[in-house]
N, C-alpha and C positions, 0 to 999 in steps of 0.2 A: 503493498499499500506506499502511495507515497507520501511524502511526510507536506503538511499542512501548517502553516505559518500566516498569522495576520497583524497588518501595521494600520500606523498613521502617519499620512503624509500632511503636517501640518503648512499651514502657507498664511503670507501676509501681504499687504501691498506696499512694495517697498517703494524708494525714488523712481526706480527704470522701471515698475514695471510688478508682476508677482513674482514674488520669494518663495523659496521651499527650504524647510528644514532636514538637512542630512546630518545623520551619521558616522563616525568613520571606528572600523570595528578597533579593540584592545586587543592586546596581546602580541606576543611578536613575530608571528605568520603575517599581522597587517603592515605592523612596524612604519614600512618603507615604501610602503604601495599607497597609490594616492585615486592616479585615474583608473575608473571603473571598478576602485576599492567599496566606494560609501556606500551607504545603504538607507530607508528610508527604517523609525525604529520598529523592529516584531521582533516577533517571537511566534515559538509552536505552540499549536491548539494545541490541548487534552483533547481527547475521545469526548465528541456530545458536549462541549465547548461551544459557546454560543462566539462566533468568529469575531464581532465588532468587542466583547466583552475582553476577548482574547486580545485584540489589537490597543484597547482603552489601559488594560493592564500591563501591558509587554510598553507601552510609551512608558509610562509612571516607572517601570522596573529600568530601564537603561535610561530615562532622562533622569527622576527625581522629581517629575512633576505631574501632577494629577490634574486631565484631562477632562471635562464635562463634553459629551456628547450631541452637542446640541447640532442639528444640521448639518449631519455628517454624509457629506457626498459619497457616495456609494463608486469606488472604481473598478471594482470587477476584479478578476483574478489573474495573474498572470504567472507562468511555468519558470522557473531558474534553470541554468543548464545544466545542475544535477537531480533535475526532475520535481525540486522542491514548489509547491504552488501555494501564491502567496496572497493573499486576499488582503485589497487596502483600500480604505476610504479616507475623503479627506478633510481637514477642518479647519477652521477660519481661527488664527490665535496669534501669541509671540510668548518668544520666550527668550530671555536674556542665557546664551549659550555660555555664559562664563558661571551660571548657577546650576548647570548641569551636574548630578552627582548620580551615575551608572553604580549596576547593581556589581560583585562581580565571579569572576569562575576561576578554579586550580587546575593548573598542568603543572607536570612534570618539566621543569627546566631549569640548566638547557635538557635537550631530549636523554634519555639514558641514562642520567645524571643519578637516577634514584632522590634529586631535590623536588619537591613542591613549590612554587609561585603561584601568588595569588595575583590577578591580572582586572582590570574594569573591562567590561562586556562592550563597552564602546570608550574611546579614548578623548575623542573630543566629538560636538557635533557645532554647524554653521549655517548659515542661511547662504542659500546660493540664487541668483536670478534661475530663470528655467534653462537657457542654452549650456549655462555653465553645470547646473545638475545633471542634464543628459551625458555629458561627458563624466564626472563625478561620479555617476551610480553603477551597479553592476549591472550589465548590461540588461539584461530583460527588464528592471525594476527603469528605466526610462522610459518604457511605455506608459506607466505610471503617470510621469510627470504632463506626457502628453494626452491622456485622458484629463488630466485637470486643466489644462491649456484650453481642450475642447470644449471643458464644462464652462469656465470660465467666458468665453468667446461666447457660447450661445447663452448665457443667463447673465453676464455682466459682473459675474464678483468676482 
């Protein structure tokens, strides 16, 4: 069975148009990766869990910020290269990226060393214009930005 995740694409109106909040994965594997490495805040859904509730929970775990699901825009589901299905919603809002506090995970580091180290699930968050966001995102997730842009064009938000 394919792994299923759910996430939130937070957006705001910036000086040059829409901006979206993206997060950079933490840990040593991602430390020097940039283009094609960023993601929307998301996480795996438990069996039978409501995907929107999962998306809101994962946003809070990854950023330390609780969101209200006021007028979520359903962006549908995309499939990432490894087969993971990601269902996403866009929410209008603002977030001070300096206030982001992520949960952590434990990993044996360096590999085969027997030592375990703790790393933040995300090491930073930033606001990006839509064009730059498409470049920064994991390739399959760029479609979510396109869907948000289409929604904004159609509904003026």
